[in-house]
Backbone bond lengths (Angstrom), bond angles and torsions (degrees), N, CA, C in turn:
res aa  C-N    CA-C-N  psi(-1)  N-CA   C-N-CA  omega(-1)  CA-C   N-CA-C  phi
1 X - - - 1.455 - - 1.538 111.91 -
2 X 1.331 116.03 -44.98 1.462 118.48 179.67 1.523 110.87 -59.33
3 X 1.316 115.92 -43.27 1.458 120.60 179.90 1.530 110.57 -57.63
4 X 1.329 116.31 -45.17 1.468 120.75 -178.52 1.523 111.33 -68.27
5 X 1.333 116.57 -42.22 1.459 120.38 178.83 1.529 110.54 -61.82
6 X 1.333 116.22 -48.65 1.464 120.43 -175.93 1.523 111.69 -65.28
7 X 1.311 117.59 -45.48 1.467 120.12 -175.92 1.525 111.79 -68.64
8 X 1.343 116.87 -31.96 1.459 118.10 179.70 1.525 111.49 -73.72
9 X 1.334 116.52 -26.99 1.460 120.17 -177.48 1.525 112.63 -95.12
10 X 1.320 115.87 -13.52 1.464 121.24 177.84 1.526 108.92 -127.12
11 X 1.312 117.67 74.32 1.465 120.56 -178.57 1.521 111.37 -53.40
12 X 1.328 115.90 135.29 1.457 121.09 -179.70 1.506 113.72 94.20
13 X 1.347 117.11 -8.10 1.459 120.76 178.70 1.531 109.43 -97.34
14 X 1.315 116.58 131.45 1.459 121.86 176.61 1.522 109.12 -102.27
15 X 1.318 116.65 127.69 1.462 122.65 -179.66 1.520 108.53 -117.34
16 X 1.325 116.65 119.33 1.456 122.22 177.95 1.526 108.79 -114.24
17 X 1.318 117.64 128.97 1.460 121.92 -175.71 1.525 109.75 -121.00
18 X 1.338 116.91 123.81 1.462 123.19 172.97 1.518 107.76 -116.04
19 X 1.344 117.61 140.34 1.448 120.86 -170.78 1.524 112.73 -117.36
20 X 1.333 114.68 150.49 1.460 122.55 170.79 1.519 105.73 -127.61
21 X 1.323 117.79 101.19 1.464 122.17 -167.83 1.522 110.90 -117.08
22 X 1.337 116.31 122.65 1.465 123.02 173.06 1.518 107.20 -134.06
23 X 1.321 117.74 117.11 1.449 121.67 -176.42 1.523 112.93 -59.51
24 X 1.326 117.11 130.31 1.450 122.70 175.54 1.514 115.62 76.52
25 X 1.306 118.43 7.84 1.458 120.63 -175.48 1.527 111.57 -73.60
26 X 1.308 115.81 141.14 1.457 122.54 176.10 1.525 109.65 -95.76
27 X 1.322 116.10 169.54 1.459 120.33 175.78 1.529 110.06 -61.94
28 X 1.330 116.31 -39.60 1.464 119.93 178.58 1.505 112.27 -62.62
29 X 1.329 116.56 -41.07 1.461 120.31 179.18 1.524 111.14 -68.61
30 X 1.320 117.11 -34.62 1.468 120.03 176.62 1.521 110.45 -63.99
31 X 1.335 116.36 -39.98 1.463 119.97 179.53 1.522 111.71 -66.43
32 X 1.350 116.58 -26.08 1.454 120.87 179.83 1.523 112.69 -85.15
33 X 1.326 116.58 -5.49 1.466 121.91 178.50 1.531 107.66 -81.53
34 X 1.301 116.61 99.73 1.473 120.66 -173.20 1.520 112.23 -63.91
35 X 1.328 117.08 -34.08 1.466 118.86 -179.92 1.520 110.75 -68.68
36 X 1.323 116.88 -37.37 1.455 120.97 178.32 1.521 110.77 -66.77
37 X 1.318 116.39 -46.91 1.461 120.59 -179.66 1.529 110.65 -63.51
38 X 1.343 115.79 -40.93 1.464 119.38 178.99 1.520 111.31 -63.63
39 X 1.341 115.99 -37.97 1.465 119.59 179.15 1.522 110.99 -64.83
40 X 1.328 116.64 -38.26 1.459 119.81 178.13 1.524 111.34 -67.57
41 X 1.305 115.42 -43.04 1.462 119.10 -176.72 1.527 112.23 -72.66
42 X 1.313 116.60 -32.05 1.454 119.06 -174.76 1.505 115.03 -108.93
43 X 1.327 117.19 0.80 1.453 120.52 -176.47 1.504 113.47 -98.54
44 X 1.335 114.85 -146.35 1.461 120.56 -178.24 1.520 110.74 -66.53
45 X 1.297 116.79 154.35 1.447 122.74 176.43 1.534 108.44 -90.09
46 X 1.311 115.04 109.51 1.459 120.09 -174.93 1.523 112.16 -89.91
47 X 1.317 115.36 152.16 1.454 121.16 173.78 1.532 111.01 -83.98
48 X 1.332 117.09 -31.82 1.456 121.62 -178.46 1.527 109.81 -134.74
49 X 1.325 116.26 138.05 1.459 122.39 169.77 1.518 106.65 -119.91
50 X 1.317 117.08 120.12 1.462 121.75 -175.76 1.524 109.82 -109.05
51 X 1.329 116.36 126.05 1.456 122.49 -178.95 1.523 110.80 -113.77
52 X 1.326 115.47 137.65 1.457 121.45 173.10 1.513 109.00 -134.51
53 X 1.300 116.74 133.60 1.454 120.66 176.96 1.523 110.23 -86.28
54 X 1.322 115.70 166.02 1.463 120.52 170.89 1.525 107.83 -53.73
55 X 1.311 118.17 144.36 1.459 122.03 -162.43 1.514 115.29 -63.51
56 X 1.310 118.77 -22.47 1.459 120.97 177.34 1.527 111.93 -95.17
57 X 1.325 116.29 -37.93 1.463 121.16 -175.74 1.522 111.13 -60.44
58 X 1.317 117.48 -35.44 1.451 120.66 -178.92 1.517 113.58 -60.01
59 X 1.330 117.48 -23.49 1.452 120.99 -178.43 1.512 114.84 -99.01
60 X 1.325 117.36 1.68 1.465 120.50 179.50 1.531 108.93 -80.87
61 X 1.323 117.91 128.88 1.464 119.63 -178.55 1.525 112.56 -60.06
62 X 1.312 115.32 148.84 1.461 120.58 177.01 1.527 110.31 -68.97
63 X 1.317 115.42 157.42 1.462 122.35 174.61 1.523 113.56 59.03
64 X 1.322 116.42 35.59 1.457 120.63 177.70 1.531 111.76 -114.52
65 X 1.320 117.09 10.15 1.453 120.29 176.25 1.511 115.34 88.58
66 X 1.335 118.07 3.35 1.464 120.60 177.84 1.526 108.12 -82.23
67 X 1.320 116.07 111.97 1.463 120.67 -175.08 1.523 111.88 -60.57
68 X 1.332 117.48 -38.39 1.461 119.64 -178.26 1.523 111.40 -64.21
69 X 1.322 116.00 -38.01 1.466 119.44 178.33 1.527 110.32 -68.50
70 X 1.337 116.02 -46.08 1.466 119.39 179.08 1.522 111.28 -61.38
71 X 1.337 116.58 -40.74 1.466 120.17 178.60 1.524 111.16 -63.47
72 X 1.340 116.29 -35.92 1.459 119.70 178.07 1.514 112.24 -64.16
73 X 1.328 116.02 -42.87 1.464 118.95 179.00 1.521 110.91 -66.46
74 X 1.329 116.59 -39.06 1.465 119.77 176.56 1.525 110.59 -62.40
75 X 1.341 115.87 -40.05 1.468 120.27 -179.08 1.523 111.48 -64.64
76 X 1.330 116.22 -41.44 1.462 119.91 178.03 1.521 110.03 -62.36
77 X 1.322 116.47 -44.79 1.467 121.00 -176.29 1.523 112.38 -71.71
78 X 1.332 117.24 -46.03 1.464 120.94 -167.76 1.525 114.96 -98.19
79 X 1.330 117.82 -19.70 1.469 120.39 -175.44 1.530 111.70 -116.59
80 X 1.325 117.61 -62.01 1.453 119.62 -170.17 1.527 113.61 -77.73
81 X 1.322 118.02 -35.02 1.466 118.73 176.18 1.525 111.77 -63.64
82 X 1.342 118.87 -46.78 1.474 118.30 176.85 1.526 113.14 -61.11
83 X 1.340 116.99 -38.75 1.462 119.60 178.73 1.529 110.00 -62.44
84 X 1.334 116.23 -46.25 1.465 119.93 179.97 1.521 111.02 -62.50
85 X 1.315 116.71 -41.24 1.468 120.05 179.30 1.519 111.60 -64.08
86 X 1.338 116.54 -42.13 1.464 120.58 -177.93 1.521 112.28 -63.07
87 X 1.331 116.85 -36.47 1.463 118.78 -178.02 1.528 112.41 -97.05
88 X 1.341 116.48 -0.01 1.452 119.57 -179.99 1.514 113.63 71.34
89 X 1.328 116.48 27.74 1.459 121.52 -176.89 1.526 111.33 -92.14
90 X 1.308 115.82 154.19 1.459 121.97 171.36 1.518 108.71 -84.05
91 X 1.325 117.01 129.34 1.466 121.59 178.47 1.528 107.81 -92.67
92 X 1.335 115.18 120.61 1.461 121.57 -175.87 1.522 109.23 -116.09
93 X 1.315 116.58 132.23 1.459 121.62 177.42 1.520 109.11 -105.50
94 X 1.316 114.37 120.03 1.462 122.15 -176.76 1.522 108.34 -90.65
95 X 1.332 114.97 100.60 1.462 121.02 -174.29 1.517 110.89 -82.07
96 X 1.333 114.75 122.22 1.459 120.45 -177.87 1.529 110.71 -82.08
97 X 1.322 117.44 -167.02 1.459 123.73 -167.32 1.531 110.24 -125.40
98 X 1.323 115.73 158.07 1.454 120.18 175.38 1.514 111.49 -70.26
99 X 1.306 115.39 153.79 1.470 119.82 174.43 1.528 109.35 -63.63
100 X 1.319 116.03 151.51 1.468 119.75 -169.50 1.533 113.14 -62.37
101 X 1.307 117.23 -41.45 1.460 120.76 -178.57 1.511 111.52 -125.64
102 X 1.338 115.63 -115.00 1.469 120.78 -178.85 1.524 111.45 -104.91
103 X 1.331 117.06 19.97 1.469 120.14 -177.19 1.524 112.93 -63.19
104 X 1.332 117.59 -20.07 1.465 120.79 179.59 1.520 113.65 -96.62
105 X 1.350 117.51 10.34 1.463 121.00 -173.84 1.526 112.72 -60.84
106 X 1.329 117.27 -35.29 1.459 119.13 -178.20 1.521 112.36 -66.67
107 X 1.315 116.28 -16.30 1.460 121.21 176.51 1.525 111.32 -99.87
108 X 1.328 117.35 5.02 1.461 120.75 179.34 1.512 114.56 92.86
109 X 1.338 117.58 6.90 1.458 121.08 178.42 1.526 108.34 -96.57
110 X 1.310 116.88 114.42 1.454 120.70 -170.14 1.523 113.71 -76.65
111 X 1.324 117.22 -33.22 1.460 120.35 -178.23 1.523 109.04 -160.07
112 X 1.323 116.22 -178.31 1.466 120.51 -177.26 1.524 111.87 -58.20
113 X 1.336 117.21 -52.02 1.462 119.65 -173.11 1.524 112.13 -62.99
114 X 1.339 117.02 -41.20 1.459 118.94 -178.95 1.522 110.72 -65.67
115 X 1.328 117.20 -43.00 1.460 120.40 179.16 1.518 110.64 -67.40
116 X 1.319 116.88 -40.00 1.462 120.58 -179.39 1.520 111.51 -63.38
117 X 1.330 117.04 -43.10 1.463 120.35 177.91 1.533 110.67 -60.93
118 X 1.335 116.56 -40.96 1.464 119.84 178.77 1.526 111.22 -64.22
119 X 1.334 117.13 -39.86 1.458 120.26 177.99 1.526 111.35 -65.58
120 X 1.321 117.28 -40.53 1.462 120.02 178.51 1.524 110.56 -60.67
121 X 1.327 116.34 -42.66 1.461 119.41 178.09 1.525 111.59 -70.60
122 X 1.343 116.74 -38.03 1.462 120.33 -178.99 1.510 112.67 -62.20
123 X 1.320 116.65 -42.94 1.462 119.70 179.30 1.525 111.59 -73.96
124 X 1.336 116.87 -29.10 1.460 118.95 173.73 1.524 110.27 -63.53
125 X 1.333 116.51 -36.85 1.460 120.21 177.25 1.520 111.01 -64.72
126 X 1.332 117.29 -45.57 1.470 120.62 176.57 1.524 110.44 -56.52
127 X 1.336 116.02 -46.86 1.465 119.88 -177.90 1.520 111.28 -65.10
128 X 1.327 116.70 -36.72 1.452 120.07 178.56 1.525 111.13 -64.27
129 X 1.337 116.59 -39.54 1.467 120.79 177.26 1.529 109.62 -60.58
130 X 1.323 116.55 -46.42 1.464 120.28 -179.92 1.527 110.80 -62.75
131 X 1.316 115.87 -43.02 1.464 119.78 -179.74 1.524 110.66 -59.36
132 X 1.316 116.20 -41.23 1.457 120.63 -179.33 1.523 112.28 -71.03
133 X 1.334 116.40 -15.75 1.461 120.76 175.68 1.526 112.08 -92.39
134 X 1.300 116.80 9.32 1.457 120.35 176.19 1.506 115.20 100.01
135 X 1.342 117.91 1.69 1.470 120.35 178.01 1.531 108.02 -83.28
136 X 1.310 115.93 77.21 1.464 120.65 -171.96 1.520 112.90 -68.62
137 X 1.339 117.62 -18.45 1.459 120.43 179.32 1.522 112.25 -98.36
138 X 1.322 116.70 21.26 1.458 120.75 -179.42 1.527 111.65 -57.24
139 X 1.332 115.86 137.66 1.461 122.49 179.11 1.518 110.00 -127.77
140 X 1.326 116.27 162.91 1.462 122.33 168.17 1.518 107.22 -123.90
141 X 1.304 117.77 130.10 1.461 122.16 175.41 1.522 107.86 -95.51
142 X 1.314 117.47 111.73 1.461 121.55 -166.85 1.528 113.71 -93.45
143 X 1.297 116.75 65.13 1.470 118.66 174.12 1.520 110.13 -61.94
144 X 1.336 116.79 -41.33 1.458 120.05 179.59 1.513 112.55 -62.73
145 X 1.324 116.82 -38.85 1.460 119.93 177.98 1.520 110.62 -65.29
146 X 1.321 117.88 -35.45 1.458 120.63 174.86 1.529 110.02 -60.47
147 X 1.349 116.73 -45.22 1.462 120.02 176.77 1.526 110.04 -57.54
148 X 1.351 116.49 -41.73 1.476 119.41 -178.47 1.519 111.46 -66.01
149 X 1.325 117.59 -40.38 1.463 120.07 178.86 1.533 110.45 -60.88
150 X 1.318 116.04 -41.15 1.466 119.87 179.09 1.527 110.31 -67.49
151 X 1.323 116.74 -39.49 1.465 121.78 176.78 1.528 110.26 -60.43
152 X 1.318 116.69 -49.92 1.457 120.93 -176.69 1.528 112.21 -65.42
153 X 1.321 117.01 -32.23 1.462 119.52 177.92 1.525 110.58 -67.25
154 X 1.331 116.64 -35.08 1.465 120.51 177.75 1.527 110.60 -68.92
155 X 1.324 116.49 -42.15 1.464 120.75 177.46 1.519 110.54 -60.52
156 X 1.327 116.98 -40.71 1.461 121.26 -179.98 1.526 111.86 -62.67
157 X 1.329 115.99 -23.93 1.466 120.76 178.18 1.521 111.99 -90.14
158 X 1.334 116.37 4.71 1.453 120.39 179.42 1.512 114.11 84.37
159 X 1.322 117.36 13.43 1.460 121.45 -179.71 1.528 110.41 -91.88
160 X 1.328 115.24 164.68 1.466 121.45 175.13 1.527 107.37 -115.97
161 X 1.330 117.09 84.06 1.467 121.31 -168.09 1.522 115.24 -62.02
162 X 1.333 118.56 -26.55 1.469 119.60 -178.43 1.524 112.72 -73.13
163 X 1.344 116.56 -15.63 1.468 119.55 -178.85 1.520 113.28 -126.60
164 X 1.319 117.53 -9.75 1.469 121.56 -176.29 1.527 109.32 -95.67
165 X 1.314 116.06 107.59 1.470 120.74 -175.01 1.522 113.10 -72.34
166 X 1.324 117.37 -6.25 1.471 119.25 179.14 1.523 112.27 -86.61
167 X 1.333 117.83 -9.63 1.460 120.60 -176.14 1.523 111.10 -83.72
168 X 1.324 115.46 154.17 1.454 120.65 175.79 1.523 110.44 -61.86
169 X 1.337 117.19 -38.28 1.469 119.95 178.82 1.524 110.71 -56.74
170 X 1.295 117.56 -47.31 1.468 120.92 179.70 1.520 110.38 -58.97
171 X 1.314 116.08 -40.10 1.467 120.61 -176.26 1.519 113.52 -71.61
172 X 1.340 117.47 -11.56 1.466 119.86 177.60 1.524 112.32 -70.18
173 X 1.330 117.23 -18.83 1.460 121.82 -172.92 1.519 112.19 -107.07
174 X 1.345 114.02 153.71 1.449 120.41 169.72 1.516 109.62 -78.40
175 X 1.315 115.98 -173.48 1.463 120.54 -174.46 1.520 113.27 -66.41
176 X 1.342 118.13 -20.41 1.462 120.03 -178.95 1.520 113.00 -85.17
177 X 1.322 117.85 -2.34 1.456 120.36 179.52 1.515 113.69 70.23
178 X 1.320 117.19 14.75 1.463 121.47 -177.23 1.517 111.44 -129.27
179 X 1.329 116.12 -62.77 1.455 120.40 -179.28 1.528 110.77 -72.91
180 X 1.325 117.22 152.82 1.464 119.38 -178.77 1.524 111.98 -73.79
181 X 1.319 115.26 147.47 1.458 121.93 170.22 1.521 108.68 -80.02
182 X 1.306 117.37 -174.89 1.461 120.41 174.12 1.529 109.65 -61.23
183 X 1.318 116.12 -40.35 1.465 120.46 177.74 1.528 109.85 -63.68
184 X 1.338 115.87 -43.38 1.458 119.83 178.73 1.517 112.75 -62.88
185 X 1.318 116.75 -40.45 1.464 120.45 179.02 1.522 110.96 -64.50
186 X 1.316 116.31 -38.19 1.464 119.77 176.34 1.533 110.38 -64.84
187 X 1.328 116.29 -41.79 1.469 119.85 178.61 1.521 110.84 -62.62
188 X 1.318 116.86 -41.71 1.464 121.30 179.87 1.532 110.23 -63.28
189 X 1.327 115.99 -44.17 1.463 119.80 178.76 1.525 111.21 -61.31
190 X 1.321 116.57 -37.29 1.459 120.78 178.83 1.519 110.67 -68.24
191 X 1.342 116.82 -41.61 1.464 120.13 176.48 1.514 110.71 -61.89
192 X 1.323 116.63 -40.07 1.453 120.81 178.47 1.521 110.53 -62.76
193 X 1.314 116.49 -42.38 1.461 119.77 -179.74 1.527 110.99 -60.22
194 X 1.323 116.93 -48.80 1.458 119.65 -177.54 1.519 111.90 -65.40
195 X 1.336 117.08 -29.87 1.458 119.24 176.47 1.527 111.49 -73.92
196 X 1.309 116.90 -39.18 1.458 120.85 -176.67 1.520 113.04 -76.24
197 X 1.324 116.83 -31.50 1.463 121.02 -174.65 1.527 111.29 -125.87
198 X 1.325 118.80 58.95 1.468 119.91 -175.37 1.521 113.70 -66.73
199 X 1.320 117.84 -30.09 1.467 119.51 -177.31 1.529 112.66 -77.10
200 X 1.336 116.20 -22.16 1.461 118.84 -174.42 1.519 112.32 -106.71
201 X 1.319 117.46 -0.18 1.456 120.81 -176.22 1.524 110.46 -107.54
202 X 1.324 115.93 161.26 1.449 120.30 179.69 1.522 108.87 -154.61
203 X 1.314 115.14 160.40 1.457 119.51 178.60 1.521 109.14 -71.40
204 X 1.306 115.78 153.90 1.452 120.20 179.51 1.510 111.44 122.77
205 X 1.310 115.17 -162.83 1.452 119.93 -177.73 1.517 109.80 -153.28
206 X 1.336 115.98 138.34 1.458 122.62 175.18 1.526 108.15 -120.30
207 X 1.294 117.01 135.68 1.468 120.38 -177.76 1.523 112.50 -64.01
208 X 1.328 117.36 -19.78 1.464 120.43 179.69 1.526 112.24 -80.49
209 X 1.325 118.45 -10.84 1.452 121.15 -178.89 1.527 111.20 -72.57
210 X 1.321 114.43 147.98 1.461 119.65 178.46 1.524 110.75 -65.49
211 X 1.327 115.58 136.50 1.456 123.00 173.64 1.514 108.33 -137.93
212 X 1.329 116.85 123.07 1.453 119.42 177.11 1.527 108.81 -58.51
213 X 1.331 118.25 135.67 1.471 120.78 -178.08 1.525 113.97 -56.70
214 X 1.341 117.16 -23.01 1.467 120.59 179.62 1.526 112.37 -77.62
215 X 1.334 117.06 -9.24 1.462 122.24 -177.09 1.521 109.14 -105.13
216 X 1.321 117.11 126.46 1.457 119.93 178.37 1.526 109.85 -69.77
217 X 1.315 116.14 160.35 1.466 120.31 179.01 1.523 110.37 -61.19
218 X 1.327 116.54 -43.07 1.463 119.82 -179.94 1.528 111.37 -62.41
219 X 1.333 116.91 -42.75 1.463 119.99 179.01 1.524 110.91 -66.51
220 X 1.323 116.85 -38.55 1.470 120.34 178.54 1.526 110.57 -62.41
221 X 1.324 116.87 -40.70 1.462 120.85 178.28 1.522 110.73 -64.21
222 X 1.327 116.37 -42.93 1.470 120.80 179.49 1.522 110.56 -63.88
223 X 1.316 116.32 -45.10 1.469 121.16 179.02 1.520 110.65 -60.54
224 X 1.316 116.52 -44.75 1.462 121.08 -178.98 1.523 111.05 -61.95
225 X 1.330 116.66 -43.29 1.463 120.13 -179.54 1.524 111.24 -64.15
226 X 1.329 117.38 -47.46 1.464 120.19 -178.99 1.523 111.80 -68.89
227 X 1.326 117.33 -34.11 1.467 119.71 177.36 1.518 110.45 -65.10
228 X 1.315 116.43 -40.53 1.470 120.49 175.87 1.521 110.58 -62.76
229 X 1.328 117.10 -46.27 1.462 120.78 179.36 1.526 111.07 -61.22
230 X 1.328 115.96 -38.82 1.460 121.06 -178.54 1.519 111.13 -64.07
231 X 1.313 117.35 -44.60 1.460 120.98 -178.66 1.522 111.52 -71.88
232 X 1.318 116.86 -22.90 1.460 120.75 -177.91 1.523 112.49 -84.57
233 X 1.342 117.23 -24.68 1.465 120.20 -179.36 1.515 108.92 -91.44
234 X 1.317 117.14 107.39 1.452 120.38 -169.66 1.521 113.42 -87.76
235 X 1.331 118.26 -32.48 1.459 120.75 -177.04 1.520 108.35 -130.59
236 X 1.330 117.30 130.65 1.452 122.16 -178.92 1.518 110.67 -121.34
237 X 1.324 116.58 151.64 1.450 120.80 174.83 1.524 109.12 -69.96
238 X 1.312 116.33 129.75 1.456 120.77 -178.66 1.519 109.46 -92.64
239 X 1.333 116.01 137.52 1.450 122.24 179.35 1.534 109.75 -55.20
240 X 1.345 118.63 128.63 1.469 120.37 -179.41 1.522 113.39 -56.35
241 X 1.341 116.31 -34.15 1.462 119.04 179.74 1.519 111.14 -65.27
242 X 1.342 115.48 -34.91 1.460 119.19 178.03 1.522 110.07 -71.83
243 X 1.335 116.99 -38.78 1.461 119.84 176.47 1.521 110.54 -57.89
244 X 1.334 115.42 -43.00 1.456 119.75 -179.88 1.518 110.39 -65.82
245 X 1.339 117.00 -39.59 1.461 121.29 179.09 1.516 110.63 -61.55
246 X 1.332 116.09 -39.57 1.455 120.28 -177.39 1.529 112.87 -81.42
247 X 1.337 116.67 -18.72 1.454 118.09 -178.06 1.509 110.43 77.33
248 X 1.308 117.24 -113.15 1.461 122.03 -178.98 1.523 108.79 -75.00
249 X 1.314 116.25 107.89 1.468 120.93 -175.08 1.518 110.76 -94.04
250 X 1.312 116.44 131.33 1.465 120.44 -175.90 1.523 111.02 -80.98
251 X 1.298 115.70 157.96 1.448 122.97 179.88 1.527 109.59 -82.51
252 X 1.339 117.17 124.21 1.464 120.23 -176.26 1.526 112.80 -99.30
253 X 1.317 118.94 10.36 1.456 119.47 -174.40 1.529 112.90 -66.47
254 X 1.352 117.05 -19.51 1.460 117.99 -179.41 1.534 111.79 -76.84
255 X 1.333 117.33 -17.37 1.456 119.96 -170.68 1.528 111.08 -73.65
256 X 1.307 115.77 145.29 1.454 120.16 -175.07 1.527 112.94 -103.54
257 X 1.274 117.16 -61.48 1.445 120.59 -175.08 1.528 110.19 -135.03
258 X 1.312 117.34 -170.27 1.460 121.26 175.73 1.545 114.13 -151.84
259 X 1.849 127.36 139.86 1.505 135.20 -176.24 1.547 115.03 -135.30
260 X 1.533 125.08 -159.29 1.479 129.06 177.72 1.558 120.25 -127.65
261 X 1.422 133.63 165.30 1.495 143.69 154.46 1.474 112.42 163.63
262 X 3.634 151.25 -163.55 1.467 132.32 103.49 1.450 107.72 -83.54
263 X 1.059 137.44 56.37 1.419 117.93 101.47 1.480 115.02 174.07
264 X 1.267 123.51 -4.27 1.456 113.07 -178.53 1.516 114.34 -155.34
265 X 1.311 114.25 132.78 1.466 120.62 179.12 1.518 107.60 -146.40
266 X 1.307 117.11 120.59 1.466 120.42 -175.96 1.523 110.11 -118.63
267 X 1.317 116.86 127.56 1.448 121.30 -179.08 1.523 110.79 -109.08
268 X 1.296 115.64 143.33 1.460 121.77 -169.28 1.522 110.16 -128.67
269 X 1.333 116.81 126.31 1.466 123.23 171.53 1.527 113.09 53.38
270 X 1.320 116.50 83.53 1.449 120.88 -173.54 1.523 113.96 -89.52
271 X 1.315 118.91 -0.35 1.449 119.73 -179.98 1.520 110.15 -70.27
272 X 1.299 115.25 146.61 1.456 120.12 -176.34 1.530 111.44 -56.39
273 X 1.320 114.42 132.59 1.451 120.83 179.81 1.519 113.40 92.62
274 X 1.341 117.20 -12.59 1.457 120.28 178.01 1.513 110.85 -96.91
275 X 1.322 115.86 178.15 1.458 120.94 -173.88 1.521 110.80 -98.98
276 X 1.317 116.81 140.65 1.454 123.89 174.63 1.523 107.44 -114.48
277 X 1.337 117.11 117.25 1.457 119.52 178.92 1.509 109.75 -117.58
278 X 1.312 117.74 157.12 1.457 119.77 -173.91 1.511 112.04 -147.28
279 X 1.327 115.32 148.39 1.452 122.87 171.45 1.512 106.01 -128.98
280 X 1.308 119.04 129.31 1.457 117.91 -176.32 1.517 111.85 -153.53
281 X 1.345 114.89 161.58 1.442 121.20 165.34 1.504 107.26 -111.02
282 X 1.294 118.72 138.13 1.454 123.00 -170.83 1.520 110.94 -86.95
283 X 1.335 113.15 168.86 1.459 119.23 173.46 1.509 108.73 -59.92
284 X 1.339 118.18 123.46 1.456 119.33 -171.23 1.522 111.85 -137.98
285 X 1.317 116.26 53.53 1.437 120.77 176.89 1.528 110.45 -62.26
286 X 1.310 115.97 138.81 1.458 119.32 175.69 1.501 110.77 -98.64
């Protein structure tokens, strides 16, 4: 989807995507995959490396004894930041989204908004770690924030998006209320595009742009507008309750933008007419 979205909006640009997919993998587990790390160190020189954690782990507060979360932070600091620095790549954190309703309750996430806020803070922490390791061009791709903007717009209209199947927010999810639907995948790809190409993108809609057949024109326009707004808003006020949950809250002023993918996506040569290649692990919530 990202390839189709990007190429339709940037005529003359070729986007090639190669994937490394392991269901349920965390950032820490990706760092422990010696073949993956060796491929990054000895393979093509990428312009962007995109990391995504397992969909629940990304929202677990730091320093709470969760080994998977601690391993992820260690991986960002000790493995992926040095790799990105060595190749001169931008390290991008693809921030996922809260579960649609109470599907995350067993992990302590009461509803979509609470889980989404935790994920936004969790990925900000990852990005802050990378920034402190010298990855000065660190970005966050805010797919989850796009979901939140769509959720909040429905609430403003008096709708109950977590239970109303007629809303665009509801349609972003598959039947499990966690993984994205076709509509959700298109929205994520659009958010990724606006994060990756902020200087060349703009709000609005062009009929020549790619639209998945499962997405209505009106929904595509709404997604495009909110994705643009999401990539343009660099710093947001964090819910005080989430700050308290996290304890020591990191400063997000260094962060630039935000995109999507558990654990790896590498982009290559983003200038128009050149090739963009990628290696990634996909969102793999169990």
